[in-house]
C-alpha positions in Angstrom: -12.8 -11.9 -11.5 -16.2 -12.7 -13.6 -18.4 -10.3 -11.7 -15.5 -7.5 -11.7 -15.6 -8.0 -15.4 -19.0 -7.6 -16.2 -19.5 -4.8 -14.1 -17.1 -3.3 -15.9 -18.5 -4.5 -19.0 -21.6 -2.4 -17.8 -19.7 0.7 -16.5 -15.7 1.1 -18.4 -15.6 4.0 -15.5 -16.4 1.9 -12.5 -13.3 2.9 -10.2 -13.8 0.4 -7.7 -14.1 -2.8 -9.5 -11.1 -2.1 -11.4 -9.3 -2.0 -7.8 -11.0 -5.3 -6.4 -10.1 -7.0 -9.9 -7.0 -6.0 -9.2 -6.6 -7.2 -5.8 -8.0 -10.9 -8.1 -4.9 -10.7 -10.2 -2.5 -9.9 -7.4 -3.9 -13.2 -5.2 -3.4 -15.0 -8.1 0.3 -13.9 -8.3 -0.5 -11.8 -11.7 1.6 -9.0 -10.3 1.5 -6.8 -14.0 -2.0 -7.3 -14.9 -3.2 -6.1 -11.2 -0.6 -3.0 -11.3 -2.6 -2.3 -14.9 -5.8 -2.7 -13.1 -4.9 -0.4 -10.2 -3.7 1.8 -12.9 -7.1 2.0 -14.6 -8.8 2.9 -11.2 -6.8 5.8 -10.6 -7.4 7.1 -13.7 -10.6 6.7 -13.5 -10.5 8.1 -9.4 -7.0 9.9 -8.6 -8.4 10.3 -5.2 -8.9 6.6 -4.2 -6.5 6.0 -1.4 -7.1 2.3 -1.2 -6.2 2.1 -5.1 -2.7 3.6 -4.1 -2.6 2.2 -1.4 -2.9 -1.5 -3.0 -0.3 -0.4 -6.1 2.0 0.5 -3.8 1.4 -2.8 -2.9 2.2 -4.3 -5.7 4.8 -2.6 -6.7 7.1 -3.5 -3.2 6.1 -7.2 -4.0 8.0 -6.5 -7.8 11.3 -4.9 -5.3 10.1 -1.4 -7.3 10.6 0.5 -3.5 11.2 3.9 -4.9 7.5 3.8 -6.8 5.6 1.7 -3.6 6.9 4.0 -2.0 5.1 7.6 -3.9 2.0 5.4 -4.1 1.8 4.8 -0.5 2.4 8.5 0.3 -0.2 9.7 -2.5 -2.1 6.7 -0.1 -1.1 9.5 2.6 -1.5 12.7 0.8 -6.0 11.5 0.1 -5.9 9.6 3.4 -3.6 11.0 6.3 -5.0 9.0 8.7 -4.7 5.4 6.6 -3.0 3.6 9.1 -1.7 0.6 7.0 -0.5 2.9 4.0 1.8 4.3 7.1 2.6 0.9 8.3 3.7 -0.1 4.7 5.4 3.1 3.9 7.4 2.4 7.5 8.4 -1.3 5.9 8.9 -0.2 2.4 11.4 2.3 3.9 13.6 0.3 6.1 14.0 -2.4 2.8 15.5 1.2 2.0 17.8 1.4 4.7 15.9 4.6 5.9 15.4 3.0 9.8 14.8 6.2 11.3 12.3 7.4 8.4 10.4 3.4 9.6 10.2 3.7 12.5 8.5 7.7 11.9 5.7 5.8 10.3 5.3 3.4 12.4 5.2 5.1 15.1 2.0 6.4 13.2 0.5 3.7 12.6 1.1 2.1 16.3 -0.5 6.1 17.1 -3.9 5.5 15.0 -4.4 1.7 15.2 -3.3 1.6 18.6 -4.9 -2.2 19.9 -2.5 -3.2 16.4 -0.8 -6.3 17.4 1.0 -5.8 14.0 2.0 -2.6 14.1 3.2 -2.7 17.5 6.3 -5.7 16.8 6.8 -4.2 14.1 7.7 -0.6 15.9 9.5 -2.7 18.9 11.5 -4.7 16.1 13.0 -1.8 13.8 13.6 0.4 16.8 16.0 -2.9 18.6 17.6 -2.8 15.1 18.0 1.0 15.3 19.6 0.4 18.6 21.8 -2.5 17.6 22.9 -0.6 14.9 25.1 2.3 16.5 
């Protein structure tokens, strides 16, 4: 974190340093500070897909699903091939009870990264849930 803060002293408009500082804060459990750091990165670089993704992840972990989904969707507007954004969007949609939409996002994630066992396993779990719900 000290290195990121030093980088920001040198260049206060270094969006990547704010994003990485946000990651460090997130892993320390400082979600509000992490979110503020991601938002600062996005003020500087609005088309920073990875910062939108990270913001969505932190918001999701705070239970702010509507905001998280908006952040994942923004990341996907910028980079439609961002497999992890599709995956996390699918998880958030599932948490909202939108299983059909969740499965659609997970299918895209698997199509983009067919070797991902994480993506495939979750897709199968949600498909099984869908079958059991009828």
